[in-house]
N, C-alpha and C positions, 0 to 999 in steps of 0.2 A: 313359111319356113324358110329358111336361109341353105340354099343347095349350090353345091360347087357342079356335082353332076351327077346324072342316073345313066348307067351303063350295063350291059349284059355280056359276062365273061364266065371265068371258072373262080371259086375261090383258091387261092393260091397260097394259103397259110393255115397252120394250126389242125386241128381235126377233122373238118369238113374238106381239106385239100381235093382237087380235083374235081367238086361237084359243081355242076352250073350253078350260076347266082347272079342275083340281079342287084346291083350295087347301088344304093341311094348313099351317096356322099355329101354329108353336110359340111358347110363351112365354117369357121371359127372353133377355137377350142379355148379353153380356160387354163390351160399350160403353156409354155413356151420354152419346148426343148431345142436346145442349139442344134442337135443332129437331125431334125424332124425334116422330113423330104415329102411332105404332105403340102399341098398349095390351098390355103384356107381361105382364099378368094370366094367372096359370093358373086358367082354367075348370073343366078337368078333366085327369084323367091316365088314359092308355090304353095298352095292351099294342099292340105291332106288328100283331098279329093282327087285333084288334078295330079299329085304324084302316083297315085293309086292307077289314074287313068294310064298313066306311061307304064307302071308295072304290068298292067293288062296286056300290053303289047308282046309280052314274051311268055314262054310256055310255062304252064300251070305248076309242073313238077318242078321247076326252078326254084331255089332257096331265094331268099330276100335278107341281105345284109345291109344293116344300118351301120354306117362308119362316118368318117371325117378327117379331120377334126374330132368334136366331139358331140355326138348326137343328142345326149340327155342336155344340153343346152337349149336345145330346140323347145319353146314352151307349149306347141301343138302336138308333141311327138305322141302322147295318148290318144289324140284322134287319129293320127297316121294309124295307129297299131289297130285302133277300131276298125277302120277302112279295109286294114292288112287281114285282120282275122276273119270277116267275112267272105273273104276272098280264099279262104283255106290256105293261107300260104305258111310255109316253114320259115319262121322270123328270128334271125339271129343279129346282134348287136357286138359290135366291137368297140369297147370304152375304156378309157383309164381308170375307171371305177372311184373318182374323186366327189361323183353327185350320185346320190341314191333316192329314186322314186320308187318307192315299193308298188304303186299301180303299175308302172310302166315295166317293173322288173317280172310281176307276175305274169304280164300278156306277153313276155318272151318265149320262144322253144329254146334258146342257146344264147348264152351270155359269154363270150370272152373279155376279160379283164386284162388290161396291159398297164400295170403299174409304171410310171415313170417319176422323174425327178426326184432324186434320192430314194427312189423305189419305194414311196410311200404305201402303206398299207391300204386296200381297196374300203370303200365306205360301204358297197355292197358286202352284205354277208355271204361268208363262204359256201353254205348251203346253197345260196342262189348263183354261183359261180359254177359253170360248165368246164371253162378251162381258163388258166393263167398262163400270159405268154410275157417273157421277160426279154426284151432287148439286152443283147451282150454287149452292154457300154464298159469301158476301162474301170469303171467305179462300183460296177456289179460285184456283191461278195455272196458267199453263201447264205450268209447271216439274213441277207435282205430278204430271202425266199422262205415262204413258210414251210414248215416241215409236213413230213407227209402224214403225221399225228393231226396237224391244224388243217391240212388240205389234202385230201386223200385223191382227187381226180387229176386230171391231166395237168401236167407242168411243161409249158415247152420252153425251148430257150432258142431264140433268134437272132442271128447274125446281123450286126448293125451296117445297113448297106451295103450287103455283099461283101464285105471286108473279111479278107483271107484270115487275117489275126483273130478278128472275133469270130469267125466259123469254126476256126481250129481249138478256139477255146470253148466254144459250146460244145462240138465234139468229144473234148476233154472230158467235162462235166458228165455229159449223156454217158460216156464209157465207164466213166468212175462210180456213178449213182443211176443204173440202169433202172432201178425199181421208182426212182423219183424224177427223171427228165425224160423230155422228147424233144427231138430236132426238128425246128420247123424253119423250112427255108421258103423264100419268096419265090415258089415255082413260077408264077405269072410274069415275074421279070425275066427269068431265065428263057420263057417262052416269049418273051416281048409283047405279053398281053397288058392290059390295063389292069 
């Protein structure tokens, strides 16, 4: 599996903000967003078993977050989930939603989909998604986001790279549509954490 890093921190975004988390950051993405602030370089390769050995070094109660890049690009992702499941870990995944693997989706405890590029609708069925997270780019419109009837769970709006104008636009939408949106800020960045 192609990894950028594995590290222990707190979840800084979305519904699980503030929870202890072991991040498995994969390298590579199938999209090329001009504003992406993620380094997609592959720093190491590891087997699912080796990754789980590293995860075992951290407290048992910490959630595991599969992120990237795009985790669904990893061909051995199902094997990694098997290794994590026998360890009774809470497993969350952050994905752009452009790839759907039913077996992988069924083994996850939490799925955050963050639609990108032209705000395409995810291939992952809405009933399998726990939260949607939209980055507040200049071209994001309300029409790009599913209605509450189509997706009744959490929809987060997140400022683009802590940009003030983007943040104010998020706040405006949350205040105008309080039954539809929540604000997600990157708490870890404000605390200078990874």
